[in-house]
N, C-alpha and C positions, 0 to 999 in steps of 0.2 A: 504494499499500500504506499502510495506517495503521500508525504506530509511536509508541511513547512515548519512543524515543531521540531525543537532540538531532540536528538536521539543519542542513545548510549548503546554500546556493544552489549548484548546479553550473553556474558561470559564468552565461551568458544563456540556458540550455537551458530554463528553467522547471521544472527537476527539482530538488527538495530532497532531497539524499541524506544517509544517516546518516554519521557520520565514519568508519565502518569498513564495507567491503563484503567479501562472500565471494568468494575467488578459487578457481577450479575448474581450475587448471593440473593438479594432481596427480590430479584425477578423471578425467584422459584415461587413466590406467592406464600399463601398460608396454608394451614392444615398439615404441618409436620413438626417435628420436635425442635428445629432451630430456625424457624422462619422469622421473618420481620413483621408478620401479620399479613392480611389480605393486600394484594397488588392489583393493579389494573394492567393487563397485558399490553394493551394499546400505549399506555404510558410509559411502561418499561421499554417498549420497542422505539418509541420516540426518543427516549432518553439515550439508548444506545446509538441510534442514528445520528442524533445531534452530536454525541461525542465523536463519532467517526468523521462526520462532516467538519468538525472543529480541528481534526488532525490527529486524534488519539488513534494509534495504529495497533492496539492489542486489546483483546478482551479476555477476562478471566472468569471461568464458570466452574461447575463441578456437578458430576452426576447426581450427588445427593442433594443439591439445592432444589428443593421443591419435588424431590424424588423423581428426577428427570425432567421436571418442567423448565427450569432455567435454561437447560441446553436446547430445549424445543423453542423457547422464546427467543434465544440467540439466533437460531437458525432462521426463524421468521424475520428478525430484524436484518439479516443479511441477504434475504431473497432479492433478486434483481440487481444486485451490485456487480459491476464488472470486475474481473479478476484483479485489476490494478486498484481497485477502491476497496478490496476486502481486507480487513485487518487480520493480524495473527490471532488465532484461536488457541487459548490454554485451557485445559480442563484437568480433572482429578479423578483418582480411583482409590479403591481400598476401603470404602465405606458401603456396607451392604445393609439395606433397610428391609423391613417387614411390610409387605404390602397390606397385610391385615391389621397392622397396627402402626399406623404412620407417625404417631407421636412417640413410639419407642425409639430411643436413641440407635442409630445405625451401629452395627458391628464392625470392628476394625479388623478387616480380613486381608491377608497378604498371599493366600494360596494362588499360585500362578494361574491356575485354570480359571479361578474366579476373576482374576484381573484381566485375562483375555476376554472372557465374556463380557465384562464391564467395557472393554475398549470398544468391542464390536457394537454394543448398544449405544455407546456415546457417539461412535461414527454415524449410526443410523439416525439418531436424534438430531445430531448437528448437521446432517446431510453433507458430509465431507468425506473424501477418500483418505486424508491424512490429518492428523492433528499436530498442530505445530509444537505444543509442549504438553506432555502428559505427565502429571505428577502424583505420587502416592500422597494421600491426604494426611494420613497420620501413621505413625509407627503400628505394625501389625500386632494384634493380641489374640491371634488364633493359633499361636505356635509356629507360625512360618518364620524361618530365620530371615533377618535383613538380607543376607547375601542371596537368598532365593528369591524374594520379591523384587530386589533391585536388579538381580540378574534377569528376571523376567521383562522388566522394563527395557533393559539393554537389548534384549533379543528382539522385542517390537521395533526398536529403533533400527537395528541391523536389517529387519524385514522391510522397513520403509513405511510402517504404518504410523509411526511418529516421527517427527523430525528431531525432537530433543527430549530428554528425560530428566525429571527433577524430583525433589522431595520437599514436602511441606512439614513443618513442626517437628524436625528432627534435630537432635542435639550434636555438638561438636563430635562427641564419641561416636554416635551413629553415623555421622557424615564420613568419619575417618575409615570406618569399616566399610561403608559403601564405595568410597573412593578406591579402597583396595581391590574391589571387584571390577570397577570401571568408572570413568569420570563422571562426576556428578555435575550435569550441565548447569542446574539452578537449584536454589533453595527458596522457599516461600515461608518465612516466620512472621509472626505478629510484631509489629514495632511501631511505637508512637512516643510522644512526649510523656504518656502515662505508662504505657507497657514497654519497658526498655530492656527486658530480660535477655533478649536475643542478641545482645551487643557481642558476645563471644562467637556466636554462629556467624555474625557479619564479618567479624575479622577473619574467621576461617574461610569464608568465601573470597575475601579479598586476597588471601594468601595462596588460594588454589585456582584462581581464574574461574571461579563459579559465579555465574549471575545470581543476584539476590533481589527478588521482588517481595516487598514487604506488604502485608495486609493491615487493614484497620489503622492507617496513619492518622485518622481523625477520631480514632477510638469509638466507632460506631456512633459518631455524631456529637459526642461530648466536647470535642474541641473546635466545633464549628462556630461557636458564639451564638448559634440559634437555639441551643438546648437550654432547659432550666428545670429545676426541681419540680416545678408545676406540671411539667410535661409527662413525668414518669407515670402518674396514675391514669394518663390519658392514653398510654400505649396499649395497643391490642393486647388481649389476654394471651395470645400465642405468640406474641413478640418475645423472643429469647432474652431480650435486654431487661425485662421485668424480673428476671432470676439472676441478673449479673450483679455481683457485689460492687462493682464500679459505679453502679446507679443507685447505690442505696447509702443511707447514713452519712457519716463523716466522710467516707471515701468520695461520695458524690459532690459533697461541698468543696473538698479539696480540688477535685477535677474541674469543677466550674470556676474555681478562683484561678487555677492555671489557664483555662481558657480565657478568662477576662484579661490575663496577662498578655495575651497574644495581640490584643487590640492596638496598643501603641505601635507595635512593629508593624502591623497591617496598615495602619494610618499613614506611616512614614512611606509606604510603598504604593498607597493608594489601592490596596487590594482587601481581600477578605481574611478573616481569621482562619477560615478553613484552608485557604491557600498557603498561609504561613504555617500552619500545623504539618501540612503535607510537605512543604519545602524544607521544614526543620528535619523530618525523617529522612528526605532525599539527600540532605547534605551529610549525613552520617557516613563516615568511611565504609566502603563495602556495598553500599546500597546502589543497586542499578535503577530500580523503578519501584513506583508505588501503586497499589491497587486502590482505587476509590470508586465508591458506588453512588448511584443516583436512582430515584425512583420516578423523577420527572425530569423533563429536559432542562428546566431552568435551574435544578440543582447542579447540573454539570457545570453552568457558568460560575457556580460558587467556588469550585476548586480548580477549574480549568487554568487559571493563572499560575498555579504551581508548576505547570510544564515548562515555564520560562523564567520563574522567579529563583534568583540566586540570592540567598541571604548573606549578608556581610558577617564576618567573624564576630563583630560586636553585637549583631542581632542574635546569633547562635548563643553567645555568652549570656545575653539578656534572658533568653528562654530558659537556659540551663540554670540560671540563678533563680528564676521563678519557680522552677521545679523544686530546687532546694527550700525556698521559702515556704511554699504551699504545702510540702510534704507529699505531693500527688504522686501516685503511681509507685513503681519500683524499678530497679536497675540503675546503672550509672547515669548521672545527670549530664555528663559530657565524656567524650572519648578522650583518650590520652593525647590525641592529635586531632586537628581539624583539617579537613579540606586539602589533603596531601594528594597530589596527582595520582600517585600509584594505588591509592585506596579509594577511588571514586567510583568503583564498580566497573 
């Protein structure tokens, strides 16, 4: 896909991606264990198309989002687009749900035969012949060794059914094991000014030429400047955030205080707090790109400036100081070094 937005190499994959990508988790709709509540498919499609038309050149989804529905929505959004206008498609495997009980948390499965069946199902739903990046969503809990499920993805890559293979939510120790089997093209960890625990994994990625695409850089809306304590009771009953400790009690208050601290930085750049939150995550050494979601087209415009926003070192230090003052989240408030060329992903 052609784009006028800045891009970065995604590790050694040969793909150059924009600094922000569209996350289609919410597009899965309601009625399952980790939904964002009911969604309007047409609005989701409009949001995806608006992101693409604005230059975002990659989409991230997963089979489990809406129990297959998100991938179907993504396919609908891409219908009719010429080949040169189609973004890269990233999706995930390794979570198997129960059709008879959609609210039951999906099982973390690494059995190679299951992963192959999931791949074929995703190819059908996405209406593509090859997936650009296929990722294991979580470490397996069915007894399958990491070497075996990672080996299965590497075999899919050799067969040409996927272009690149990645891992999500894996530790540095697990990444090292996988790297011993075959190169880890990408890692997808959670990372934001609130949830900073993946810093060691990002450093590992920088050292191993592994692309890192972080998710929830706005911490599920907490850092956008648009969220408030009053909104929590208004969330849909099946919105997973109603059960998240970051949206409750003292932690919520600290998180909202941190969000307010982003406003002076945003004002200096004439942009949004959401864009500053994403840009802060993008500035962390090792990060290649950030996944950001939207349920409506206008929400894309709130974070799109992050695609071009380069925060100065003083801005980064200001945010890190606010992290320490508010006591929000966990993990290091600043890396040992900022913005070194060798560690920008």
